C-alpha positions in Angstrom: 143.6 98.8 160.7 140.7 101.0 161.5 139.3 102.0 157.7 137.3 105.4 157.6 134.9 106.2 155.2 133.6 109.2 154.9 130.2 110.9 153.2 129.2 114.5 152.0 131.2 116.8 154.4 133.9 114.6 154.6 136.0 114.2 151.9 139.5 114.6 154.0 140.7 113.6 157.5 142.6 117.1 158.1 144.2 115.6 161.5 145.1 112.6 159.6 149.1 112.4 159.3 149.6 111.0 155.5 152.1 108.3 154.8 151.1 107.4 151.0 148.2 107.1 148.9 147.4 103.7 146.8 145.0 103.6 143.8 143.7 100.0 144.0 142.2 97.8 141.3 139.6 95.3 142.5 137.9 92.5 140.7 134.8 94.3 140.8 136.6 97.6 139.8 137.9 101.0 141.2 137.0 101.9 143.9 135.7 105.6 144.9 139.3 106.7 144.6 142.6 106.1 146.1 143.0 104.9 149.7 144.8 106.9 152.4 147.1 105.7 154.8 148.3 107.5 157.6 148.0 107.6 161.7 144.9 109.5 163.3 146.4 109.9 167.4 149.3 107.5 166.2 146.8 104.7 165.2 147.4 103.5 161.6 143.7 104.6 159.8 142.9 104.4 155.8 140.5 106.6 154.6 138.7 106.7 152.1 136.2 109.6 150.3 132.6 107.6 149.5 131.9 110.3 146.9 135.4 110.8 145.6 137.4 113.3 146.8 135.9 116.0 144.4 132.2 115.1 145.5 131.2 114.0 142.1 130.1 110.3 142.6 126.1 110.2 143.3 125.2 107.6 145.6 123.3 105.1 143.0 126.7 105.3 141.5 128.9 104.8 144.1 131.3 101.2 143.6 130.4 99.9 147.1 131.4 96.1 146.3 135.0 97.5 145.2 135.4 100.0 147.8 134.2 97.5 150.3 136.8 94.6 149.0 139.6 97.4 148.9 139.3 98.2 152.3 139.4 94.4 153.1 142.1 94.0 151.2 144.1 96.8 152.7 144.1 94.3 156.6 141.7 96.8 157.7 140.2 95.1 161.3 137.1 97.0 161.1 134.6 100.1 158.9 133.1 102.9 160.5 131.4 104.9 157.8 131.0 108.5 158.1 127.2 109.6 156.4 124.8 113.0 156.4 121.2 112.4 156.9 117.9 113.5 157.2 116.1 113.6 160.6 112.7 111.9 160.9 112.3 111.6 164.3 111.5 114.5 166.3 114.3 114.5 168.8 117.3 113.5 165.3 117.3 117.3 164.7 119.9 118.8 162.7 123.8 118.5 164.5 122.5 115.3 166.1 125.0 112.8 166.0 123.6 109.3 166.1 125.3 106.1 166.0 122.2 103.5 164.5 121.8 100.1 165.0 118.9 98.8 162.1 118.5 99.6 158.6 115.7 99.4 156.3 116.4 99.0 152.5 114.5 101.1 149.7 117.3 101.2 147.2 117.0 99.3 143.9 119.8 98.0 141.2 123.0 98.2 143.0 125.1 95.5 143.6 124.8 94.0 146.7 126.3 91.0 146.8 129.8 89.6 146.7 127.8 86.3 145.5 126.3 86.3 142.3 128.9 85.3 139.9 128.2 81.5 138.3 131.4 80.4 139.9 130.3 81.1 143.2 127.6 79.5 145.4 125.1 81.2 146.7 126.0 82.7 150.9 122.9 83.8 152.6 124.1 85.9 155.7 122.8 86.6 159.1 121.8 90.2 159.1 119.8 90.6 161.8 121.5 92.8 163.3 123.5 95.1 160.7 125.9 96.7 162.5 128.4 95.5 164.4 127.7 95.8 168.4 131.5 95.3 169.3 132.1 98.3 167.2 129.4 100.6 168.1 130.0 99.7 171.1 133.7 101.7 170.7 131.8 104.3 169.3 129.7 105.6 172.3 132.4 104.7 174.3 134.4 107.5 172.5 131.6 109.3 172.4 131.6 109.8 176.0 135.5 109.7 176.5 135.7 112.9 173.8 132.5 114.8 175.8 130.2 114.3 172.4 126.8 113.4 173.4 125.3 111.2 170.4 122.3 109.1 170.7 122.3 105.2 170.8 120.6 103.9 168.3 118.3 104.8 165.4 116.4 103.2 162.5 118.3 104.3 159.1 116.2 103.9 156.4 118.4 103.7 152.9 116.6 105.6 149.5 117.5 104.9 146.6 118.7 109.4 145.7 120.1 111.4 144.5 117.1 113.4 144.8 115.5 114.0 148.1 112.4 112.6 149.4 108.8 113.7 149.2 107.0 114.5 152.4 104.5 112.1 151.3 107.8 109.3 151.6 108.9 110.0 155.0 105.8 109.9 156.0 105.9 106.4 155.0 109.0 105.7 156.0 108.0 106.7 159.7 105.2 104.2 159.3 107.6 101.6 158.2 109.7 102.8 161.5 112.4 104.8 160.5 114.1 107.4 162.3 116.9 108.4 159.8 117.1 109.1 156.3 120.5 108.2 154.2 121.3 107.2 150.6 124.6 105.2 151.4 123.8 102.7 154.6 123.1 99.7 152.0 124.8 97.9 150.1 127.8 99.2 152.3 126.5 97.3 155.7 125.3 94.2 154.0 129.1 94.1 152.0 131.1 94.3 154.9 129.1 91.8 156.7 129.7 89.3 154.1 133.0 90.0 154.1 133.7 89.2 157.7 134.6 93.3 158.4 133.3 94.7 161.1 130.6 97.7 160.7 129.4 100.9 162.3 127.6 104.2 161.4 127.9 107.8 162.3 125.0 109.4 161.2 125.3 113.6 161.0 121.9 114.7 160.9 122.1 117.9 158.4 118.8 118.4 158.0 114.7 117.7 159.3 113.5 114.7 156.6 111.0 116.5 154.0 107.7 117.7 155.4 109.7 118.4 158.9 109.9 121.1 161.2 111.9 123.5 159.7 112.2 121.5 156.7 108.4 121.7 155.8 107.9 123.5 152.9 111.5 122.4 151.2 115.1 121.6 152.3 117.5 124.5 152.6 120.6 123.5 151.7 122.7 126.8 152.4 121.6 125.9 156.1 122.9 122.4 155.7 126.6 123.8 154.9 126.3 125.3 157.8 125.3 122.3 160.1 127.6 120.0 158.3 130.9 122.4 159.2 130.6 122.1 162.5 128.8 118.8 163.1 132.4 117.1 161.1 133.8 119.1 164.1 132.5 116.8 166.2 132.8 114.0 164.0 136.5 114.7 163.8 136.7 114.5 167.7 135.1 111.4 168.1 137.1 109.7 165.7 140.3 110.8 167.2 139.0 109.0 170.4 138.6 105.6 168.8 141.7 106.2 167.5 143.0 106.2 171.3 140.6 104.2 173.4 
């Protein structure tokens, strides 16, 4: 069963044939909301809104451990994360869809492992390739089948939030090699790796990063809403095709 985590702009899947919703408890507390079980193009799917179904949970307070644990317990065979991001690279313009292949983590204070209690031995995992490559290729193939143009690869910088970045911080991220900036890619990806659940992401560029192009003097939130509405229709199309393929 495919699990889909929706971020900003994707708090529900309109084409999902809902079978049931289930409130889940985990050893790590409550997830962001009830799990929604259903079918997308006749394929079983479980959906979770990362920020809650009312979009009330800021990035730094999302219970990532509970979310990933709950999806694993729900028998998810793979997790596709959808997240809105800012574009640092010149060609990652608003409306672009990116299937990233690398992460740089700038967050702090987030619970980022399941192996930090005295009754569990420390586990060091290989995180050389943070996204599951087979799942990335499935997303790319689904995009091609859906007729959607996507970028293959990109370095996702995860910042703490909830504020957006300064222009100087974006310059620093670019020097570090980042192409995209968001607030939720970590520790989501590493927690999925710890539980051996394949994980990949669809990044939706909703604005130029601070200090760049149309955002040179500031971020225009009204423009973001317009971009989100159009881009999420394309994301829906991509998700439907990954379920068909």
